[in-house]
Each structure stands twice: as C-alpha cells, then as structure tokens.
RODO-2510 file (C-alpha; in nm, 4 decimals, decimal comma):
residues 337
     n   res          X          Y          Z
     1     m     4,2138    -1,7446     1,8987
     2     k     4,0203    -1,4948     2,1223
     3     i     4,2698    -1,3248     2,3323
     4     i     4,2268    -1,1195     2,6428
     5     v     4,5107    -0,8053     2,6477
     6     f     4,5272    -0,6704     2,9899
     7     n     4,7113    -0,3158     3,0726
     8     c     4,6307    -0,2343     2,7435
     9     k     4,7117     0,1420     2,5956
    10     d     4,6142     0,3087     2,3079
    11     y     4,9561     0,2588     2,1497
    12     d     4,9361    -0,1342     2,2108
    13     q     4,5856    -0,1517     2,0401
    14     e     4,7128     0,0490     1,7554
    15     y     5,0083    -0,1758     1,7079
    16     l     4,8239    -0,5133     1,7825
    17     d     4,5432    -0,3984     1,5484
    18     s     4,8322    -0,3602     1,2774
    19     a     4,9863    -0,6636     1,3500
    20     n     4,7012    -0,8739     1,3638
    21     q     4,5918    -0,8415     1,0027
    22     t     4,7891    -1,0972     0,9200
    23     f     4,6891    -1,3567     1,2012
    24     g     4,3134    -1,2824     1,2217
    25     h     4,2984    -1,3115     1,6202
    26     e     4,0253    -1,1833     1,8470
    27     l     4,1189    -0,9794     2,0521
    28     v     3,9526    -0,7909     2,3741
    29     y     4,1481    -0,5020     2,4783
    30     l     4,1311    -0,4251     2,8637
    31     e     4,2818    -0,1010     3,0162
    32     t     4,2833    -0,2509     3,3752
    33     a     4,5774    -0,4380     3,4937
    34     l     4,5872    -0,7987     3,5729
    35     n     4,5854    -0,9031     3,9244
    36     e     4,3550    -1,0804     4,1617
    37     q     4,0696    -0,8822     4,1591
    38     t     4,0670    -0,8523     3,7798
    39     v     4,1425    -1,1805     3,6979
    40     c     3,7410    -1,2209     3,6685
    41     l     3,7410    -1,0450     3,3665
    42     a     3,9356    -1,3475     3,1619
    43     q     3,6165    -1,5159     3,0868
    44     d     3,5704    -1,7347     2,7630
    45     a     3,8945    -1,7079     2,5982
    46     g     4,2324    -1,9277     2,5817
    47     v     4,4728    -1,6445     2,6036
    48     v     4,5793    -1,3684     2,8042
    49     c     4,8114    -1,1169     2,7142
    50     v     5,0032    -0,9284     2,9994
    51     f     5,2631    -0,6717     3,0468
    52     v     5,5395    -0,6128     3,2774
    53     n     5,3555    -0,4971     3,6255
    54     d     5,0665    -0,7310     3,5778
    55     i     5,0437    -0,9371     3,8731
    56     v     5,0531    -1,3075     3,7519
    57     d     5,0988    -1,5114     4,0752
    58     a     4,9637    -1,8283     4,2095
    59     h     4,6407    -1,7154     4,3114
    60     v     4,5506    -1,5300     3,9685
    61     i     4,6989    -1,8371     3,7653
    62     e     4,4832    -2,0686     3,9612
    63     r     4,2228    -1,8648     3,8776
    64     l     4,3109    -1,8313     3,4942
    65     a     4,3166    -2,2082     3,4662
    66     g     3,9671    -2,2255     3,6004
    67     n     3,8405    -1,9874     3,3269
    68     g     3,9869    -2,1837     3,0747
    69     i     4,2878    -2,0022     3,0037
    70     k     4,5701    -2,2151     2,8661
    71     l     4,8396    -1,9523     2,7789
    72     i     4,9879    -1,6568     2,8867
    73     a     5,1436    -1,4229     2,6308
    74     l     5,3683    -1,1704     2,7583
    75     r     5,4031    -0,9036     2,5152
    76     c     5,7681    -0,8285     2,6963
    77     a     6,1143    -0,9742     2,7563
    78     g     6,0884    -1,0183     3,1282
    79     f     5,8934    -1,2915     3,3103
    80     n     5,9847    -1,2065     3,6777
    81     n     5,6165    -1,1014     3,7388
    82     v     5,5134    -1,4650     3,6481
    83     d     5,5225    -1,7705     3,8575
    84     l     5,6135    -2,0344     3,6501
    85     e     5,6130    -2,2996     3,8677
    86     a     5,2193    -2,2337     3,9209
    87     c     5,2140    -2,2587     3,5339
    88     a     5,3156    -2,5727     3,5359
    89     q     5,1167    -2,7087     3,8327
    90     f     4,8311    -2,5644     3,6479
    91     n     4,9300    -2,6449     3,2795
    92     v     4,9307    -2,3169     3,1231
    93     q     5,2018    -2,2288     2,9002
    94     v     5,3947    -1,9352     2,8976
    95     v     5,5272    -1,7217     2,5728
    96     h     5,7428    -1,4164     2,5815
    97     v     5,9078    -1,1462     2,3482
    98     p     6,3031    -1,2366     2,4164
    99     a     6,4312    -0,9636     2,1656
   100     y     6,2272    -0,6934     2,0090
   101     s     6,5095    -0,3451     1,9740
   102     p     6,8149    -0,3811     2,1942
   103     f     6,8829    -0,0535     2,0561
   104     a     6,5738     0,1185     2,2229
   105     v     6,7026     0,0323     2,5575
   106     a     7,0573     0,0491     2,4964
   107     e     6,9909     0,4187     2,3341
   108     h     6,7760     0,5100     2,6338
   109     a     7,0436     0,4101     2,8626
   110     l     7,2821     0,6364     2,7096
   111     a     7,0275     0,8956     2,6959
   112     l     6,9835     0,8664     3,0895
   113     i     7,3525     0,8997     3,0964
   114     q     7,4269     1,1834     2,8439
   115     t     7,1138     1,4163     3,0234
   116     l     7,2480     1,3457     3,4057
   117     n     7,5855     1,4321     3,2806
   118     r     7,5543     1,7584     3,0847
   119     g     7,2213     1,8598     3,2657
   120     t     7,0312     1,8995     2,9618
   121     h     6,6917     1,8527     3,1379
   122     r     6,7891     2,1681     3,3858
   123     a     6,9172     2,3268     3,1071
   124     w     6,6033     2,3245     2,8729
   125     l     6,4144     2,4603     3,1789
   126     r     6,6479     2,7618     3,2560
   127     v     6,6808     2,8813     2,8831
   128     r     6,2714     2,8831     2,8440
   129     e     6,3060     3,0577     3,1523
   130     g     6,5652     3,3375     2,9945
   131     n     6,8256     3,2203     3,2511
   132     f     7,1391     3,1251     3,0462
   133     s     7,3517     3,0795     3,3617
   134     l     7,6075     2,8023     3,3449
   135     q     7,6203     2,6999     3,7126
   136     g     7,5730     2,3590     3,8338
   137     l     7,5731     2,2357     3,4674
   138     m     7,9337     2,1139     3,4367
   139     g     8,0154     1,7586     3,3147
   140     f     8,2700     1,5337     3,2071
   141     d     8,4037     1,3634     2,8988
   142     l     8,2620     1,0552     2,8213
   143     n     8,5809     0,9649     2,6657
   144     g     8,8389     0,7611     2,8516
   145     k     8,5842     0,6762     3,1585
   146     t     8,5098     0,3037     3,2190
   147     v     8,1559     0,2067     3,1739
   148     g     8,0777    -0,1267     3,3476
   149     i     7,7803    -0,3497     3,2236
   150     i     7,5935    -0,6266     3,4339
   151     g     7,4269    -0,7983     3,2228
   152     v     7,6031    -0,8521     2,8864
   153     g     7,3174    -1,0094     2,6724
   154     r     7,1737    -0,8562     2,3397
   155     i     7,0712    -0,5206     2,5271
   156     g     7,3819    -0,5033     2,7554
   157     g     7,6095    -0,5971     2,3898
   158     t     7,4577    -0,3624     2,2212
   159     f     7,4838    -0,0914     2,5072
   160     a     7,8588    -0,1923     2,5163
   161     g     7,9278    -0,1256     2,1366
   162     i     7,7696     0,2514     2,1794
   163     m     7,9720     0,3341     2,4363
   164     h     8,3029     0,2001     2,3022
   165     g     8,2169     0,4018     1,9998
   166     m     8,2308     0,6926     2,2552
   167     g     8,5617     0,6211     2,3345
   168     c     8,5164     0,4176     2,6673
   169     r     8,6683     0,1779     2,8477
   170     v     8,3924    -0,1570     2,8488
   171     i     8,4137    -0,3800     3,1320
   172     g     8,1509    -0,6514     3,2040
   173     y     8,0177    -0,9063     3,4172
   174     e     7,8054    -1,1537     3,2056
   175     p     7,7663    -1,5535     3,3912
   176     g     7,6623    -1,6455     3,0414
   177     i     7,8366    -1,6464     2,6742
   178     q     8,0991    -1,3939     2,7095
   179     n     8,1716    -1,3296     2,3500
   180     i     8,0984    -0,9444     2,2838
   181     d     8,4029    -0,7529     2,1118
   182     n     8,5413    -0,4567     2,3428
   183     v     8,4227    -0,5917     2,6389
   184     e     8,6753    -0,6613     2,9276
   185     y     8,4695    -0,9539     3,1267
   186     t     8,5641    -0,9544     3,5021
   187     s     8,4231    -0,9934     3,8306
   188     l     8,1334    -0,8113     3,9886
   189     d     8,4008    -0,6782     4,2439
   190     r     8,6588    -0,5451     3,9707
   191     l     8,3871    -0,3867     3,7987
   192     y     8,2217    -0,1820     4,1004
   193     e     8,5864    -0,1142     4,1993
   194     q     8,6782     0,0473     3,8565
   195     s     8,3429     0,1633     3,6813
   196     d     8,3049     0,5508     3,6562
   197     i     7,9570     0,4120     3,5223
   198     v     7,7386     0,1161     3,6165
   199     s     7,4703     0,0169     3,3858
   200     l     7,2065    -0,2640     3,4870
   201     h     7,1083    -0,4877     3,1754
   202     c     7,0677    -0,7893     3,3789
   203     p     6,7323    -1,0008     3,3968
   204     l     6,5324    -1,0010     3,7737
   205     n     6,5674    -1,3222     3,9450
   206     c     6,6691    -1,4816     4,2751
   207     d     7,0114    -1,4144     4,1778
   208     t     6,9843    -1,0587     4,0935
   209     y     6,7059    -0,8913     4,3356
   210     h     6,8852    -0,6390     4,5501
   211     l     7,1871    -0,6965     4,3472
   212     i     7,2851    -0,3479     4,3858
   213     n     7,2565    -0,3028     4,7727
   214     e     7,4766    -0,1474     5,0524
   215     a     7,7661    -0,3925     5,0302
   216     a     7,7538    -0,3147     4,6413
   217     l     7,7674     0,0495     4,6764
   218     k     8,0474     0,0563     4,9334
   219     q     8,2896    -0,1102     4,6640
   220     m     8,2023     0,1644     4,3677
   221     k     8,3740     0,4947     4,3388
   222     d     8,2934     0,7871     4,5304
   223     g     8,0711     1,0058     4,2409
   224     v     7,9459     0,6524     4,0476
   225     m     7,6790     0,7281     3,7835
   226     l     7,4269     0,4247     3,8227
   227     i     7,2082     0,3540     3,5345
   228     n     6,9231     0,1358     3,5642
   229     t     6,7158     0,0272     3,2311
   230     s     6,6049    -0,3551     3,3612
   231     r     6,4043    -0,3944     3,6311
   232     g     6,3749    -0,2155     3,9632
   233     g     6,4157    -0,5000     4,2115
   234     v     6,7992    -0,5196     4,0848
   235     i     6,8588    -0,1969     4,3279
   236     d     6,8000    -0,1991     4,6968
   237     t     6,6384     0,1471     4,6753
   238     d     6,6881     0,2313     5,0498
   239     a     7,0752     0,1778     4,9883
   240     a     7,0540     0,3850     4,7086
   241     i     6,9067     0,6765     4,8926
   242     t     7,1745     0,6447     5,1474
   243     a     7,4136     0,6335     4,8915
   244     l     7,2602     0,9525     4,7458
   245     e     7,2842     1,1332     5,0540
   246     t     7,6242     1,0453     5,1421
   247     g     7,7839     1,1405     4,7929
   248     k     7,8367     0,7588     4,6878
   249     i     7,6170     0,7954     4,4150
   250     g     7,7199     1,0958     4,2268
   251     y     7,4278     1,0510     3,9293
   252     l     7,1247     0,7901     3,9448
   253     g     6,9429     0,7403     3,6118
   254     l     6,6399     0,4962     3,6329
   255     d     6,4104     0,3829     3,3984
   256     v     6,2626     0,1370     3,6485
   257     y     6,1639     0,1563     4,0088
   258     e     6,1255    -0,1366     4,2485
   259     q     5,7412    -0,0082     4,3408
   260     e     5,6330     0,1302     4,0070
   261     a     5,3274    -0,1064     3,9681
   262     d     5,1408     0,1457     4,1372
   263     l     5,2724     0,4447     3,9281
   264     f     5,3941     0,3976     3,5763
   265     f     5,1938     0,3563     3,2499
   266     q     4,9209     0,6186     3,3909
   267     d     4,8691     0,9699     3,4208
   268     l     4,8822     1,0749     3,8164
   269     s     4,9234     1,4458     3,7367
   270     d     4,6043     1,5562     3,9264
   271     q     4,6203     1,3019     4,1803
   272     g     4,9755     1,3363     4,3220
   273     i     5,1961     1,0898     4,4396
   274     h     5,1657     0,8952     4,7390
   275     d     5,4803     0,7052     4,7497
   276     e     5,6966     0,8418     5,0206
   277     v     6,0292     0,6500     4,8517
   278     f     5,9562     0,7960     4,5083
   279     n     5,9190     1,1556     4,6317
   280     h     6,2212     1,1281     4,8431
   281     l     6,3982     0,9952     4,5248
   282     m     6,2795     1,3145     4,3279
   283     r     6,4236     1,5437     4,5649
   284     f     6,7271     1,4609     4,4305
   285     p     6,8871     1,6835     4,1876
   286     n     7,1502     1,4202     4,0667
   287     v     6,8461     1,1718     4,0009
   288     l     6,6613     1,1403     3,6688
   289     m     6,3932     0,9211     3,6106
   290     t     6,1887     0,8041     3,2945
   291     g     5,8665     0,6054     3,3182
   292     h     5,9847     0,2706     3,2012
   293     q     5,9708     0,3590     2,8337
   294     a     6,3176     0,2675     2,7229
   295     f     6,1534    -0,0195     2,5164
   296     f     5,9125     0,2482     2,3593
   297     t     6,0652     0,2974     1,9845
   298     h     5,8421     0,2160     1,6985
   299     e     6,0344    -0,0518     1,6156
   300     a     6,0070    -0,2385     1,8779
   301     m     5,6297    -0,1787     1,9107
   302     v     5,6238    -0,3690     1,6134
   303     k     5,8275    -0,6334     1,7123
   304     i     5,6456    -0,6771     2,0226
   305     s     5,3233    -0,6951     1,8562
   306     r     5,4190    -0,9285     1,5653
   307     t     5,6120    -1,1957     1,8101
   308     t     5,3511    -1,1813     2,0734
   309     l     5,0660    -1,2719     1,8210
   310     q     5,3072    -1,5319     1,6246
   311     n     5,3923    -1,6822     1,9435
   312     i     5,0218    -1,7522     2,0221
   313     q     4,9667    -1,8679     1,6615
   314     d     5,2738    -2,1137     1,7188
   315     i     5,1125    -2,2603     2,0203
   316     e     4,7669    -2,2587     1,8582
   317     h     4,8644    -2,4548     1,5493
   318     a     5,1579    -2,6825     1,6980
   319     g     5,1473    -2,6507     2,0881
   320     h     5,4863    -2,5150     2,1497
   321     c     5,7025    -2,1960     2,0839
   322     e     6,0458    -2,1120     2,0079
   323     n     5,9654    -1,8454     2,2550
   324     q     5,8067    -2,0202     2,5387
   325     i     5,9511    -2,0549     2,9003
   326     d     5,8871    -2,3748     3,0717
   327     e     6,0241    -2,5589     3,3654
   328     t     6,3894    -2,5466     3,2130
   329     r     6,3916    -2,2068     3,2829
   330     l     6,2527    -2,2441     3,6465
   331     a     6,6358    -2,1444     3,7501
   332     n     6,5476    -1,7985     3,6821
   333     c     6,3269    -1,7443     4,0209
   334     n     6,0596    -1,5039     4,0243
   335     t     6,0610    -1,1813     4,2211
   336     t     5,8329    -0,8949     4,1484
   337     s     5,9750    -0,5778     4,0441
***
C-alpha cells in the first residue's frame, strides 16, 4: 500500500521506517502539513497519514476522495481535526491510535506540576548564572492536596494512580465508565470547587470545547493550578489570561494551545512569534508551556508507528479495523484545536 505521510519529522520517519520492516508498505514522506493548499500532493496513493494539527476538513476530504484516497490514518488518538461527516459522505475510512503510552502523557502532566510548583526551570537558569537565592521559589507539598481530573480514561486513570501515589486525594469527572480505583467520582461543579490542582485529560469535542471558561474558573479555588495535556481548545485562552491577571489561576501548565497549529512542531527561533495571545501568556512567570511533547517518548513512538501501519494493513486486507472511527462515533463533534 502506498502511503503519503504528511507533517513528517525526522523522528517520525525513523520510527515508521523501523516499524515498516514488518509491513512492507510504500511510504512517501512530506514535511509539509496537510491542508487545502497542500492536498494536491496526495496523488497516486490509497492512504494519507496525518497528525494532530493537519487540517482535514470537508474541503480537504473532498479533494482527497477526488484523488483516490480511501483511507485517512491518524498517528494519534484525537480526531477532532477530521470532519467525520464528510468522510462518511465521500466514503473515506478513518483509523487512529487510541492507546500508545498513557504513561508518557500522565508523567508529563506530573512534570508540569512539579516544575511549576518548585520552580525548577527558574532555579536551573539562576544556578547557571551563579544565583543561588531561593527568593520566589517557595513551593507546596503535593501530599494531602486534592487533584481533580477531568477525563478519567486510559491517560487520566494512569495519572490518577501517580497522584494517589504522591499522597493526593484524587477526585474525577468522567461521563463514561467509572472504574478507576482510588478516584472519587464527582460532578464538575464539586471538582472545580474542591481541587487544588485541575488536570485535563479529556478529548476535544462539542461537549468539551471551552469547557474551562469564565464560569468554570470562577468556581475554582483562588490560586488553583490548571494543567492541560489534552487539547488546546478545552480551555478558553482569553478567560485563562483574565484569571491569571486576577490571581484566580496561580499556576498554568500547558502542553497544548488553542492556536498551536501555526507554532508547534517547528523551529521559529530565528523568526519570532507573531501570535499576541501566545506572547501574552509567555509574559506570566507562573505559566509553563511545552510544545505538545507529552506523548513524545520512545515507547509511545514505537507503539504509534506499529499501530498506524497495522491499522492500514487491517483495512487493506479485511476492509475494517478495530481502531476505525465511523458514523457510530459522530457524537464526538469535531472542533479544531
């Protein structure tokens, strides 16, 4: 099967090439992202392989179908960037990687918490300059704190286990199956009111778009720590900035950003960043942002590559796949993160 891999970095090619020794697909790598301007590059293939910030809207899907593309293979879990209704209309199948390494994302969430709490990023810079002052580096014990988790699935459940091991009280909101030990399931209102730390591990859909908005933030404790390793659109960025300015948010840790598609996964160090909202966020000393790297471990990359190519092979040979997204999942409305 010929596969056009969009938005491909050197590390993607390395892991896909390694996994492909088992499958023998024909892989064509493109560094450019998929969008309405680049969809013309998807020619003479049956599959396009895309990532989190590729734009796979109705216009792109129509063009893909016109070019003979029958399958979109996401090498990620989320599919909020894909118009599933258009896929059904143009008979284009969609597969994703629902589970790669929940430990990767959950452990990164903990890293954001600890870095914000103890100021290790600031301390590292100080010590390099010979400044050993502790002024401004006061943290707090995680032991005994209440951690609220929104989305207690594979990743949220793994994160819950980590935080329980740190001695935290763990409360969770999960509209699906509620079966994770050591989690007190509760309503969103109670979670907002009781949590010292709120960590987001939910998908982006019509129910969670701007879930963390002005009203939600008002219910939280003053000085709350807010962590997002899910999708940028779950947080209303303007509302978060206002909450940072008033002190409602005491710490903000982000691995995702609402307008990240124009920034993340590329080196802009010589160009400057012209996103004023992003630049505003970066001016707060209590904001820590990483560039959508929570998933990025060796174990996760191995699983993502193998599962992506296995998904494609299953569709090619059997016409269906256990990781296929179809009309039965259209309730998860698509919103661009």
